[in-house]
C-alpha positions as CSV (number, residue, x, y, z in Angstrom):
1,M,-50.3,-101.6,15.2
2,L,-48.7,-104.2,12.4
3,G,-45.5,-102.3,12.4
4,I,-45.3,-102.2,16.0
5,A,-46.0,-106.2,16.3
6,A,-43.3,-106.6,13.4
7,G,-40.7,-104.6,15.6
8,R,-41.7,-106.7,18.5
9,I,-40.9,-109.8,16.4
10,A,-37.8,-108.6,15.0
11,I,-36.6,-107.7,18.9
12,G,-37.7,-111.4,19.8
13,V,-35.8,-112.9,17.2
14,G,-32.6,-110.8,17.9
15,A,-32.8,-112.0,21.5
16,L,-33.2,-115.3,20.7
17,L,-30.8,-115.9,17.6
18,A,-28.1,-113.1,18.2
19,T,-28.4,-112.8,22.2
20,R,-24.8,-111.5,22.9
21,P,-25.0,-108.7,20.1
22,A,-28.5,-107.7,21.4
23,L,-27.1,-107.4,24.9
24,K,-24.4,-105.6,24.2
25,L,-26.4,-103.3,21.8
26,L,-28.7,-102.8,25.0
27,G,-25.6,-101.9,27.4
28,F,-25.5,-105.3,29.0
29,E,-22.9,-107.7,29.8
30,A,-23.2,-110.5,27.7
31,G,-20.9,-113.2,29.4
32,N,-23.2,-114.1,32.1
33,T,-25.2,-117.4,31.1
34,Q,-28.0,-116.3,33.2
35,T,-28.3,-112.8,31.5
36,R,-28.5,-114.8,28.2
37,A,-31.1,-117.1,29.3
38,L,-33.5,-114.5,30.6
39,T,-32.7,-112.5,27.4
40,R,-33.9,-115.2,25.4
41,I,-37.0,-115.9,27.8
42,A,-37.8,-111.9,27.0
43,G,-37.3,-112.8,23.3
44,G,-39.8,-115.6,23.3
45,R,-42.2,-113.2,25.2
46,D,-42.0,-110.6,22.4
47,L,-42.3,-113.1,19.5
48,A,-45.6,-114.0,21.3
49,I,-47.0,-110.8,21.7
50,G,-45.8,-109.9,18.4
51,A,-47.8,-112.8,16.8
52,M,-50.8,-112.4,19.0
53,T,-50.9,-109.1,17.6
54,F,-50.9,-110.3,14.1
55,I,-53.4,-112.9,14.9
56,A,-55.6,-110.3,16.2
57,R,-55.3,-108.0,13.3
58,D,-58.6,-108.4,11.8
59,D,-60.6,-108.4,15.1
60,R,-60.8,-105.2,16.7
61,D,-61.6,-106.2,20.1
62,A,-58.7,-108.6,20.2
63,L,-56.4,-106.1,18.8
64,R,-57.2,-104.2,21.5
65,E,-56.6,-106.7,23.9
66,A,-53.3,-107.6,22.5
67,A,-52.2,-103.9,22.6
68,A,-53.1,-103.7,26.2
69,A,-51.2,-106.8,27.2
70,A,-48.3,-105.3,25.3
71,A,-48.6,-102.2,27.1
72,A,-48.5,-103.6,30.5
73,V,-45.5,-105.8,29.4
74,D,-43.7,-102.8,28.3
75,L,-44.6,-100.8,31.8
76,G,-43.4,-103.7,33.7
77,D,-40.3,-103.6,31.8
78,A,-39.7,-100.2,32.6
79,I,-40.5,-100.4,36.2
80,C,-38.0,-103.2,36.3
81,F,-35.5,-101.1,34.8
82,A,-36.1,-98.2,37.0
83,I,-35.6,-100.2,39.9
84,A,-32.3,-101.8,38.6
85,G,-31.2,-98.2,37.9
86,R,-31.1,-97.7,41.9
87,D,-27.8,-99.8,41.4
88,P,-25.2,-97.4,39.6
89,A,-23.7,-100.7,37.8
90,A,-27.2,-100.6,36.0
91,G,-25.7,-97.4,34.1
92,R,-26.9,-97.0,30.5
93,A,-29.0,-100.2,30.3
94,A,-31.2,-99.0,33.1
95,V,-32.0,-95.7,31.5
96,Q,-32.6,-97.1,28.1
97,G,-34.5,-99.7,29.4
98,V,-36.8,-97.3,31.3
99,L,-37.1,-94.9,28.4
100,S,-37.9,-97.6,25.6
101,G,-40.1,-99.5,28.1
102,G,-42.0,-96.3,28.7
103,A,-42.0,-95.1,25.3
104,A,-43.6,-98.8,24.2
105,A,-46.1,-98.4,27.1
106,A,-47.1,-95.2,26.0
107,V,-47.8,-96.2,22.4
108,G,-49.6,-99.3,23.6
109,A,-51.8,-97.2,25.8
110,W,-52.5,-94.9,22.8
111,A,-53.2,-97.8,20.5
112,V,-55.8,-99.0,23.2
113,R,-57.4,-95.7,23.3
114,R,-57.7,-95.6,19.6
115,L,-59.2,-99.2,19.3
116,S,-62.0,-98.2,22.0
117,T,-63.2,-95.6,19.8
């Protein structure tokens, strides 16, 4: 769980501090101010979830709750990207978002299950 939390924090820092390169890497246009603002919001969210996970590391119940929250957020991301993917202009970004969000949600669900035993 701590490796996942560290990755989420790294993604959050990248979204906040290197917004344009992060967007380009994900297949988005980086020239739009609104897109950059939403990317920074998502980065802050990832930092918060990663920090919550680190704080909960010594409390199994709290760690399970953090994993469940992260999995729910990741599933929401995958769904949003799937909806966006109906527009051909979304292209590669939508596909990557569905795959990465879905995979992260699956790993989170696995972690919740492991922490429940």
